[in-house]
C-alpha positions as CSV (number, residue, x, y, z in Angstrom):
1,X,0.0,0.0,0.0
2,X,1.5,3.4,-1.0
3,X,0.6,6.7,0.5
4,X,0.7,9.9,-1.5
5,X,1.4,13.2,0.1
6,X,-1.2,15.8,-1.2
7,X,-2.6,19.2,-0.3
8,X,-6.3,18.5,0.4
9,X,-8.7,19.9,-2.2
10,X,-11.7,18.9,-0.1
11,X,-12.1,18.5,3.6
12,X,-11.6,14.9,4.9
13,X,-11.5,12.8,8.0
14,X,-8.2,11.1,9.2
15,X,-8.6,7.3,9.3
16,X,-6.3,7.2,12.3
17,X,-7.5,9.9,14.7
18,X,-10.9,10.7,13.2
19,X,-10.2,14.4,13.2
20,X,-10.9,16.7,10.3
21,X,-8.2,17.4,7.6
22,X,-9.0,20.8,6.2
23,X,-8.7,22.2,2.6
24,X,-5.1,23.0,1.7
25,X,-3.7,21.0,4.7
26,X,-1.2,18.4,3.7
27,X,-2.6,14.9,4.0
28,X,-1.5,11.4,3.0
29,X,-3.9,9.6,0.7
30,X,-4.1,5.9,-0.4
31,X,-6.7,4.8,-3.0
32,X,-9.4,2.7,-1.4
33,X,-8.1,3.3,2.1
34,X,-8.6,7.1,2.8
35,X,-6.6,10.0,4.1
36,X,-4.6,10.7,7.2
37,X,-2.6,13.5,8.8
38,X,1.2,13.5,8.3
39,X,1.6,13.4,12.1
40,X,-0.7,10.3,12.3
41,X,1.4,8.5,9.7
42,X,4.1,8.2,12.5
43,X,1.6,6.4,14.8
44,X,2.2,2.7,15.0
45,X,-0.7,0.9,13.3
46,X,-0.8,-2.7,12.4
47,X,-2.0,-3.8,8.9
48,X,-4.8,-6.2,8.3
49,X,-3.5,-9.5,7.3
50,X,-6.3,-10.0,4.8
51,X,-6.6,-6.7,2.9
52,X,-3.5,-4.7,3.9
53,X,-5.4,-1.7,5.2
54,X,-4.9,-0.3,8.6
55,X,-6.2,-2.8,11.2
56,X,-7.9,0.0,13.2
57,X,-5.6,0.1,16.2
58,X,-7.0,3.5,17.3
59,X,-10.5,1.9,17.6
60,X,-9.5,-1.5,19.0
61,X,-11.0,-2.6,22.3
62,X,-7.5,-3.7,23.5
63,X,-5.8,-0.4,22.6
64,X,-5.0,0.5,26.2
65,X,-3.2,-2.8,26.9
66,X,-1.7,-3.6,23.4
67,X,2.0,-3.3,23.0
68,X,2.1,-3.0,19.2
69,X,5.8,-3.8,18.7
70,X,5.6,-7.0,20.8
71,X,2.2,-8.4,19.7
72,X,1.3,-10.7,16.8
73,X,1.3,-8.8,13.5
74,X,-1.6,-11.0,12.3
75,X,-4.4,-8.6,13.2
76,X,-7.6,-8.2,11.1
77,X,-9.5,-5.0,10.4
78,X,-13.2,-4.6,11.3
79,X,-14.4,-4.7,7.7
80,X,-12.7,-8.0,7.0
81,X,-13.7,-9.5,10.3
82,X,-17.3,-8.8,9.4
83,X,-17.2,-10.6,6.1
84,X,-18.6,-14.0,5.4
85,X,-16.1,-16.9,5.9
86,X,-13.6,-14.7,7.7
87,X,-11.6,-17.6,9.1
88,X,-10.8,-19.0,5.7
89,X,-9.8,-15.6,4.4
90,X,-7.5,-15.1,7.4
91,X,-6.1,-18.5,7.0
92,X,-5.4,-18.1,3.3
93,X,-3.7,-14.7,3.8
94,X,-1.5,-15.9,6.7
95,X,-0.5,-19.0,4.7
96,X,0.3,-16.8,1.7
97,X,2.3,-14.3,3.8
98,X,4.2,-17.0,5.7
99,X,4.5,-19.8,3.2
100,X,7.6,-21.2,5.0
101,X,5.3,-22.2,7.9
102,X,3.2,-24.4,5.6
103,X,6.2,-26.5,4.5
C-alpha cells in the first residue's frame, strides 16, 4: 500500500485519529483506504493480514493494553472480520504471507 502526500482539495477525516483534515492542509492519501494526517502516519498501526489496510488500532477494544511492537502482527480489520467466511480468508492470507510455515 502506498501513501501519496497531497494538499487537500476537499475536507476529509483522518482514518487514524478521526479528526478533520482541512482544505489545503497536507494529507497522506491511499486509494481505497482514505486519508490521514502526516503526524498520524508516524503512529504505530498494524496492517490487516487479509486486505493490507490499517487494522484500526486506534478503535481497538484492546488499545489500552496492546504493546504493538511486541504483539502478533496478524491482526484483522473490522471490515474483513465482518465478512462471510472470515476464518478461511484469514487462514489463506496468513499462509500466503508465511509460506515457510506451511512446509
